[in-house]
Kinemage of the C-alpha trace (Angstrom):
@kinemage 1
@onewidth
@group {chain A} dominant
@subgroup {mainchain}
@vectorlist {calphas} color= white
{ca met a 1} P -165.063 -142.247 41.083
{ca lys a 2} L -162.908 -145.129 40.381
{ca asn a 3} L -159.355 -145.393 38.285
{ca trp a 4} L -160.916 -147.121 35.818
{ca val a 5} L -163.804 -144.994 35.194
{ca gln a 6} L -161.463 -142.031 35.366
{ca ile a 7} L -159.301 -142.777 32.685
{ca leu a 8} L -161.931 -144.405 30.841
{ca leu a 9} L -163.833 -140.627 30.494
{ca arg a 10} L -160.462 -139.149 29.834
{ca ser a 11} L -159.817 -141.553 26.906
{ca ile a 12} L -162.998 -141.056 25.328
{ca gly a 13} L -162.845 -136.663 25.888
{ca leu a 14} L -159.034 -137.459 24.621
{ca phe a 15} L -159.954 -138.869 21.458
{ca phe a 16} L -162.649 -136.623 20.523
{ca ile a 17} L -160.551 -133.629 21.172
{ca thr a 18} L -157.410 -135.041 19.736
{ca phe a 19} L -159.674 -135.674 16.552
{ca ala a 20} L -161.352 -132.439 16.534
{ca ser a 21} L -157.352 -131.174 16.469
{ca ile a 22} L -156.330 -133.112 13.519
{ca arg a 23} L -158.933 -132.069 11.757
{ca ile a 24} L -158.619 -128.590 12.080
{ca met a 25} L -154.716 -128.719 11.962
{ca gly a 26} L -155.753 -129.634 8.124
{ca lys a 27} L -154.855 -133.074 6.188
{ca lys a 28} L -151.267 -134.562 6.052
{ca gln a 29} L -150.143 -137.013 4.470
{ca ile a 30} L -146.807 -138.698 6.323
{ca ala a 31} L -144.719 -139.415 3.829
{ca lys a 32} L -145.518 -136.014 3.220
{ca met a 33} L -144.884 -134.085 6.442
{ca thr a 34} L -141.808 -131.943 7.227
{ca pro a 35} L -139.534 -133.076 10.434
{ca phe a 36} L -141.814 -130.230 12.209
{ca gln a 37} L -144.978 -131.218 11.155
{ca phe a 38} L -144.023 -135.017 12.356
{ca ile a 39} L -142.655 -133.570 15.424
{ca his a 40} L -145.923 -131.797 16.847
{ca tyr a 41} L -147.643 -134.449 15.801
{ca thr a 42} L -145.992 -137.154 17.588
{ca val a 43} L -145.934 -134.701 20.477
{ca ile a 44} L -149.912 -134.492 20.304
{ca ala a 45} L -150.113 -137.866 20.148
{ca ile a 46} L -147.789 -138.716 23.393
{ca leu a 47} L -149.592 -135.744 25.135
{ca ala a 48} L -152.830 -137.124 25.002
{ca ala a 49} L -152.114 -140.874 25.644
{ca leu a 50} L -150.200 -139.431 28.823
{ca ile a 51} L -153.173 -137.243 29.696
{ca ser a 52} L -155.802 -140.651 29.187
{ca val a 53} L -153.881 -142.965 31.510
{ca asn a 54} L -153.166 -140.265 34.009
{ca met a 55} L -149.605 -139.785 33.824
{ca ile a 56} L -150.164 -136.163 34.190
{ca lys a 57} L -152.100 -136.120 37.021
{ca asn a 58} L -153.321 -132.520 36.544
{ca leu a 59} L -155.933 -132.545 33.865
{ca val a 60} L -156.242 -128.728 33.449
{ca phe a 61} L -152.323 -128.372 33.254
{ca gly a 62} L -152.265 -131.328 30.626
{ca leu a 63} L -154.935 -129.700 28.183
{ca ile a 64} L -152.845 -126.586 28.661
{ca val a 65} L -150.097 -128.185 27.392
{ca leu a 66} L -151.993 -129.932 24.635
{ca ser a 67} L -153.507 -126.672 23.273
{ca ile a 68} L -150.427 -124.926 23.281
{ca trp a 69} L -149.209 -128.138 20.803
{ca val a 70} L -152.349 -127.924 18.480
{ca leu a 71} L -152.715 -124.033 18.432
{ca leu a 72} L -148.722 -122.554 17.573
{ca pro a 73} L -148.761 -125.063 14.723
{ca ile a 74} L -152.312 -123.462 13.472
{ca gly a 75} L -150.971 -120.034 14.340
{ca leu a 76} L -147.439 -120.545 12.440
{ca asp a 77} L -149.586 -122.641 9.712
{ca tyr a 78} L -151.630 -119.635 8.589
{ca leu a 79} L -148.801 -116.864 9.677
{ca ser a 80} L -146.739 -119.392 6.977
{ca leu a 81} L -149.415 -118.584 4.165
{ca lys a 82} L -148.647 -114.939 4.854
{ca ser a 83} L -145.138 -114.516 4.877
{ca lys a 84} L -142.861 -116.806 2.540
{ca trp a 85} L -140.136 -116.368 5.281
{ca ile a 86} L -141.865 -117.555 8.157
{ca his a 87} L -142.882 -120.505 5.474
{ca asp a 88} L -139.085 -121.482 4.610
{ca phe a 89} L -138.118 -120.752 8.793
{ca val a 90} L -140.544 -123.313 9.689
{ca asn a 91} L -140.707 -125.875 6.952
{ca gly a 92} L -137.308 -125.152 5.210
{ca asn a 93} L -135.910 -124.858 1.525
{ca glu a 94} L -135.416 -127.019 -0.981
{ca thr a 95} L -132.184 -128.466 -2.229
{ca ile a 96} L -130.842 -128.686 -5.578
{ca leu a 97} L -129.157 -132.205 -5.700
{ca val a 98} L -128.655 -132.263 -9.758
{ca lys a 99} L -128.535 -128.986 -11.968
{ca lys a 100} L -127.950 -128.982 -15.544
{ca gly a 101} L -127.282 -132.739 -15.348
{ca lys a 102} L -124.457 -132.074 -12.694
{ca val a 103} L -124.363 -133.561 -8.986
{ca met a 104} L -123.857 -131.227 -6.735
{ca glu a 105} L -121.969 -132.652 -4.247
{ca glu a 106} L -121.988 -129.558 -1.369
{ca asn a 107} L -125.874 -129.915 -1.606
{ca leu a 108} L -125.478 -133.229 -0.953
{ca ser a 109} L -123.614 -133.148 2.042
{ca gln a 110} L -125.594 -130.538 3.227
{ca val a 111} L -128.762 -132.778 3.259
{ca arg a 112} L -126.571 -135.654 4.316
{ca leu a 113} L -127.323 -137.851 1.556
{ca thr a 114} L -124.261 -140.598 -0.031
{ca gly a 115} L -123.737 -140.408 -3.791
{ca glu a 116} L -125.683 -144.228 -3.758
{ca glu a 117} L -128.748 -142.825 -1.177
{ca leu a 118} L -129.186 -140.248 -4.693
{ca leu a 119} L -128.907 -143.223 -7.400
{ca arg a 120} L -131.330 -145.429 -5.121
{ca glu a 121} L -133.659 -142.007 -5.248
{ca leu a 122} L -133.327 -141.320 -8.991
{ca arg a 123} L -134.342 -145.692 -9.897
{ca ser a 124} L -137.561 -144.608 -7.490
{ca asn a 125} L -138.329 -142.034 -9.884
{ca asn a 126} L -137.759 -144.801 -12.961
{ca ala a 127} L -134.435 -142.694 -13.981
{ca phe a 128} L -131.877 -145.860 -13.576
{ca asn a 129} L -129.126 -143.610 -15.830
{ca leu a 130} L -127.912 -140.252 -13.990
{ca ala a 131} L -127.099 -138.970 -17.526
{ca asp a 132} L -130.599 -138.738 -18.161
{ca val a 133} L -131.645 -136.788 -15.437
{ca glu a 134} L -131.737 -132.722 -16.075
{ca phe a 135} L -132.857 -131.969 -12.523
{ca ala a 136} L -133.455 -133.523 -9.559
{ca val a 137} L -134.500 -131.367 -6.404
{ca met a 138} L -134.868 -132.502 -2.418
{ca glu a 139} L -138.191 -131.326 -1.087
{ca ser a 140} L -138.692 -129.768 2.260
{ca thr a 141} L -140.254 -132.974 3.001
{ca gly a 142} L -137.282 -135.188 1.925
{ca glu a 143} L -138.619 -136.139 -0.731
{ca ile a 144} L -136.842 -135.974 -3.899
{ca asn a 145} L -138.181 -134.759 -7.620
{ca ile a 146} L -136.312 -135.212 -10.962
{ca leu a 147} L -136.777 -133.532 -14.285
{ca leu a 148} L -135.573 -135.355 -17.074
{ca lys a 149} L -133.252 -134.430 -19.922
{ca ser a 150} L -136.022 -133.240 -22.884
{ca glu a 151} L -134.442 -135.954 -25.249
{ca lys a 152} L -135.965 -138.694 -22.421
{ca lys a 153} L -139.259 -137.549 -21.603
{ca pro a 154} L -141.712 -139.902 -22.690
{ca ile a 155} L -143.749 -138.241 -26.132
{ca thr a 156} L -146.718 -136.846 -25.669
{ca ser a 157} L -149.792 -135.865 -27.585
{ca tyr a 158} L -149.080 -132.339 -26.877
{ca asp a 159} L -145.384 -133.003 -28.784
{ca leu a 160} L -146.701 -134.830 -31.451
{ca gly a 161} L -149.502 -132.165 -32.244
{ca lys a 162} L -151.896 -134.020 -31.710
{ca lys a 163} L -155.299 -133.572 -29.383
{ca val a 164} L -156.440 -136.076 -27.449
{ca ser a 165} L -160.245 -136.027 -25.747
{ca pro a 166} L -160.737 -134.838 -22.124
{ca gln a 167} L -161.198 -137.599 -19.102
{ca ser a 168} L -163.158 -137.987 -16.579
{ca glu a 169} L -163.345 -139.849 -13.270
{ca pro a 170} L -164.259 -143.314 -13.870
{ca gln a 171} L -167.700 -144.416 -11.878
{ca thr a 172} L -168.043 -147.537 -10.143
{ca val a 173} L -171.149 -148.747 -10.500
{ca ile a 174} L -170.969 -152.332 -9.212
{ca leu a 175} L -168.958 -152.835 -6.000
{ca asp a 176} L -169.102 -156.609 -4.700
{ca gly a 177} L -172.352 -157.853 -6.665
{ca asn a 178} L -174.289 -154.513 -5.567
{ca ile a 179} L -175.084 -151.955 -8.072
{ca leu a 180} L -174.499 -148.455 -6.523
{ca asp a 181} L -177.290 -145.868 -8.067
{ca glu a 182} L -175.082 -142.515 -7.011
{ca pro a 183} L -172.155 -143.551 -9.789
{ca leu a 184} L -175.174 -144.520 -12.527
{ca ser a 185} L -176.971 -141.511 -12.249
{ca asn a 186} L -174.118 -139.340 -12.797
{ca arg a 187} L -173.582 -141.352 -15.855
{ca asp a 188} L -176.861 -140.558 -17.167
{ca leu a 189} L -177.307 -144.212 -16.387
{ca asn a 190} L -179.690 -146.593 -14.696
{ca gln a 191} L -180.344 -150.500 -13.485
{ca gly a 192} L -181.578 -151.208 -16.509
{ca trp a 193} L -178.955 -150.081 -19.098
{ca leu a 194} L -176.456 -151.976 -16.884
{ca thr a 195} L -178.859 -154.785 -16.594
{ca thr a 196} L -178.745 -155.173 -20.407
{ca gln a 197} L -175.025 -154.641 -20.798
{ca leu a 198} L -174.302 -157.472 -18.231
{ca lys a 199} L -176.726 -159.923 -19.982
{ca ala a 200} L -175.042 -159.299 -23.482
{ca leu a 201} L -171.520 -160.110 -21.785
{ca gly a 202} L -173.942 -163.338 -20.716
{ca ile a 203} L -172.816 -162.944 -16.848
{ca ser a 204} L -174.860 -162.556 -13.806
{ca leu a 205} L -174.896 -159.256 -11.123
{ca asp a 206} L -173.922 -162.092 -8.310
{ca asn a 207} L -170.148 -162.877 -10.360
{ca val a 208} L -169.854 -159.354 -10.861
{ca phe a 209} L -166.773 -158.076 -8.272
{ca ile a 210} L -166.120 -154.709 -9.109
{ca gly a 211} L -168.316 -152.788 -12.312
{ca gln a 212} L -166.850 -149.191 -13.902
{ca ile a 213} L -167.758 -146.973 -16.240
{ca asp a 214} L -165.005 -144.964 -17.982
{ca ser a 215} L -164.996 -141.436 -19.638
{ca ser a 216} L -165.832 -143.149 -22.770
{ca gly a 217} L -168.998 -145.038 -21.515
{ca asp a 218} L -167.243 -148.625 -21.861
{ca leu a 219} L -167.859 -150.777 -18.906
{ca tyr a 220} L -165.296 -152.563 -17.319
{ca ile a 221} L -166.076 -155.735 -15.626
{ca asp a 222} L -164.075 -157.730 -13.153
{ca leu a 223} L -165.520 -160.884 -11.943
{ca phe a 224} L -165.539 -163.333 -8.712
{ca asp a 225} L -164.206 -165.842 -10.838
{ca asp a 226} L -161.056 -165.148 -12.447
{ca ala a 227} L -161.290 -168.230 -14.414
{ca leu a 228} L -163.684 -167.088 -16.708
{ca gln a 229} L -162.549 -164.765 -19.424
{ca ile a 230} L -165.280 -161.706 -21.026
{ca ser a 231} L -164.817 -159.648 -23.636
{ca gln a 232} L -164.643 -155.331 -22.647
{ca pro a 233} L -166.981 -153.978 -25.018
{ca lys a 234} L -165.076 -150.859 -26.778
{ca val a 235} L -167.967 -148.393 -27.484
{ca lys a 236} L -165.435 -145.668 -29.130
{ca glu a 237} L -163.389 -147.804 -31.116
{ca leu a 238} L -166.412 -149.773 -32.526
{ca leu a 239} L -167.553 -146.052 -33.739
{ca tyr a 240} L -164.906 -145.382 -35.266
{ca ala a 241} L -164.771 -148.134 -36.918
{ca asn a 242} L -168.425 -147.828 -38.396
{ca leu a 243} L -167.263 -144.011 -39.531
{ca glu a 244} L -164.283 -145.764 -41.495
{ca lys a 245} L -166.421 -148.095 -43.263
{ca ser a 246} L -168.872 -145.456 -44.662
{ca tyr a 247} L -165.923 -143.673 -45.616
{ca ala a 248} L -164.803 -146.444 -47.596
{ca asp a 249} L -168.398 -147.353 -48.904
{ca leu a 250} L -168.773 -143.691 -50.140
{ca leu a 251} L -165.425 -144.080 -51.996
{ca ser a 252} L -166.280 -147.338 -53.633
{ca phe a 253} L -169.740 -145.782 -54.673
{ca ser a 254} L -168.225 -142.869 -56.448
{ca leu a 255} L -165.799 -144.950 -58.177
{ca glu a 256} L -168.269 -147.366 -59.296
{ca thr a 257} L -171.081 -145.514 -60.196
{ca asp a 258} L -171.228 -143.910 -63.872
{ca asn a 259} L -173.760 -141.367 -63.156
{ca lys a 260} L -171.601 -138.063 -62.712
{ca lys a 261} L -173.760 -136.400 -60.366
{ca ala a 262} L -174.108 -139.036 -58.191
{ca lys a 263} L -170.270 -139.692 -58.567
{ca ile a 264} L -169.675 -135.890 -57.497
{ca met a 265} L -172.258 -136.275 -54.995
{ca tyr a 266} L -170.723 -140.003 -53.281
{ca ser a 267} L -167.165 -138.192 -53.548
{ca asn a 268} L -168.316 -134.871 -51.829
{ca asn a 269} L -169.998 -136.922 -49.086
{ca ala a 270} L -166.714 -138.938 -48.356
{ca asp a 271} L -165.010 -136.039 -48.083
{ca lys a 272} L -167.051 -134.210 -45.847
{ca leu a 273} L -166.915 -137.573 -43.610
{ca glu a 274} L -163.614 -137.695 -43.845
{ca gln a 275} L -162.888 -134.513 -42.132
{ca ile a 276} L -165.530 -135.190 -39.326
{ca ile a 277} L -163.529 -138.508 -39.091
{ca lys a 278} L -160.247 -136.293 -38.108
{ca lys a 279} L -162.028 -134.154 -35.763
{ca leu a 280} L -163.192 -137.272 -33.803
{ca glu a 281} L -160.206 -139.454 -34.089
{ca pro a 282} L -158.406 -137.667 -30.628
{ca tyr a 283} L -161.621 -138.828 -29.036
{ca leu a 284} L -162.547 -141.841 -30.100
{ca leu a 285} L -159.170 -143.427 -29.966
{ca his a 286} L -157.208 -142.026 -27.296
């Protein structure tokens, strides 16, 4: 068999073997890998390349070495799930860099991190002032996570004691001028509804680059022609405004009428509508 044919067949076979091995070993982001994981992925890639170009003459020996580098990490990952000691031994422990606002200089030296590098990592986490940091830790992957002091954290709706509506995944219903039926059906909508929305905005389908429907039912449109400006519909805001107008009308009617029964009726209904508005406000305005 000619060399180029042998290399071609080896490469195709190893491509599928390596692909299957990586799938079995699980999804790992390069930025989230531990040093050990990065090394064994690199070794697998090098071995596959050497076997492909026939640098390792004995195919059986090459596949044995490759299988060892695939199966051993899988076995260690399985044992790590069963034993924290093995997990810490293989992947390492996190290292505390800042505790109660105080930099742990000994731990910095342990992970070979300078003060300038620490400050740079804090800035990458939007902490430009060291005095704002309550806690910082270096994970076994080398990533640094921080916890800001309580008074420096952004205020959330929970802090204010307000409820907000749950958010669901936005659905992309138009891409490159083409309607996507499955995302539309996920929102219980159809092409007729979408066509009506586009007509109301005065734009044509072939000019739409991306169209998304958010959890509120609002359709967001991005056009190929960036010079065109379109108003984005706000379904929930319009509904809230109509409720507020109805509430104001009921109060106005109760003040203007001289009929006592009508005054009481308008006033009671205004109170009921006010309670409804308060309950719906987190869902309509957030």
